N, C-alpha and C positions, 0 to 999 in steps of 0.2 A: 157780482160785486164783492169786495173784500176777499178775493181769492187770488192765488198765484197759479197760473196755468203753465204747464211745461209738458213737452213731449219728446221722447227720444226718436231718432231716425236712423237711417242706414249709415250715416256718417258721424253720428254722435250718440253717446249713451248718457242720459241725464238722470240724476237721483236727488230728490230733496231729502236732506238729512235733518232739518229742523224747521219749525214753523212757530211764530210767536206773534201775539197781538200786543202792541205797545200801548199800555193804558196810561202811563205817566210821562212819556217822553215828549208829547206834543201838546203842551198846555200854554195858555197865555199867562201874563203876570199875576192874574187873579186865581190861577189854578183851574181855569175852565178849559174844556177841550177846544181845539182850534177848528174842529170839523165835527159833523154829525156821524162820522165813521172813525173808528180807531185805526191807526196805521198798522200794517202788517209787515212782517219781514220773514225771510226764509233763507236758509243756507242751502245752496245747490252745488253738488259735485257733478263734474262732467268728465267724460273720457272720449277723445276723438278716435275714430276708426281710421287708421292710416291707409286703408285700401281705397278710400274715397275722400277727395279733398274738393273744395270749391274756391273759386276766385272771387274777387269783388265784382261788381256789375257796373256797366257804363251805358249812358244814354240819357233818355228823358224821364219824366215823372208820371206819365200816363200808363194806362193798361192794368191788367190783372196779373198778379204774381204767378209764376210757374217754376217747376223744378222737374228735371228728368230723373232724379236720383231714385225715387221709388219705382219708376217704370223700367229702369235698366235691368233689374232683377239679377245683378252681379254678372251680367253678360257684356261682352265687347261688341261694339257695332260692326256690322258687315258693310254698311253703306251710310252715306250722309246725303241729305237733300236740302237744297235751299230754293226759295222762290224770291225773285227780285224783279223790280221794274228798273227803269233807267235812273231812278233816284231814291229807291228805298228797298229795304228787306221786309218782305211781307210774311214769310213763313220759314221755319227751320225745323229739321228733324233728323233722327237717326233710325236705322233699322237694326234691331238686336236679334240676330239669328231668327228663330221661328216666332218671336213675339210680335212681328209685324212692325210697321212704321209708327214711331212715336213722334208727333209733331206738335207745334204750337204756332198760332197765327192763322192767317187766311190765305187761300190758294190764289191770290192775285199775282199776275206777272208770269215770268218765265220760270219753269221748273228746271233745275239742274241737279241731277243725282250722280254721285260718284261711288262706285263699288270698290272697296279696298282690296288690294292684292294680298297674298299671304304674308302675314307678319307686318302689314302696313297699318299705320295709325296716325292720327293728327297730333302734331307737336306744337302748332302755333295757330292763333287766330288773331287777325287784325280786323277791327271794326271802326267805323266812323259814325258820327251823329250829325244831323242837320235838322232844320226847322223850316216850315213853309213861309214864315214871316218873322219879324223881329220879336213879336209878342206871342207866337204860337209855341207849343211844347216841342222838345226834341224827340226824334225817333232815330232808329238805326238806319243809316242810308247806304251802308256798304259792309260787306263781309268777305273775308278772304281766309281760307283754311289751307294750311300747308302740312303735308305729311312727312314722315321720316324718310320717304323716298323722293322728297322734293316735288311731289305732285301738288297742284293747287286747284282748288275750286273757289270761284269768286263771282260776285255780282253786285249790282247797285252802283252808287255814285260815291267815290272816295272824296272826303273832305279833308284836305291836307292838315288843317290846323285843329280839327276836332276828331282826332283818332286815338285809338288805344290798341296796344298789342299785348296779348296774353300768351305766355310761353309755359308749356307744361313743365313742372319740376322734373328733375332727373329721375328716371324710372317710372314716369307716369305718362298717360296719354289723355288727350281731350276726348272724352267719351259721352258727353252730354252737355246740356245747356241749363242755365238758370236765368231768370230775369222777369220782365214784364211784357205783356203783349196785348194788343187790341186788334184793329184792322191791319196793323203793321207790328213789327217787333220794336217795342219802345225802349227797352233796356236789355242788355245781354251780358252774360258772364259764362264761365266754363265749369263743368264738372270734370275733375281729373280722376282717372282710375289707374290704380297701380298695375303695371305691366307684369 
């Protein structure tokens, strides 16, 4: 309580340059505190690492958050793996050289692994979301990954009106995932790595 937490990562460097407790700024008309805790403020400087960028995320609101950034260890993937059923994406992952397979989700459905050729990388990801009923949460129902050599790995059920396409910025490749997962992939986005 009464603290501001921050943490740098592989894609951002954060530094707090000031911290202040505001004793007089939040008072009622009689000069009494508005809360039993004084407000706090901090000035935080940050610097982005241009070698790793992230996209926004798309999908539903369930699941636990995940990021591949720390697990990539500044390496490029040598393969990508997806698990899909006829209507959902249940697991996604990349293999980073000798680090082994980094995945998130559950191994339900059909496994599809694609090994990259020399100098091949993912440039585009299209996903769609669906729900089991009008009142149930969305999940990722479809994924399609396209490489710079126009090879495609895909699976699941494409929902025409609930889809989003992520394109790697010029000079970058899609080398990891961010999002939320449970028994399925609930929400998904991209980690872009400088080529």
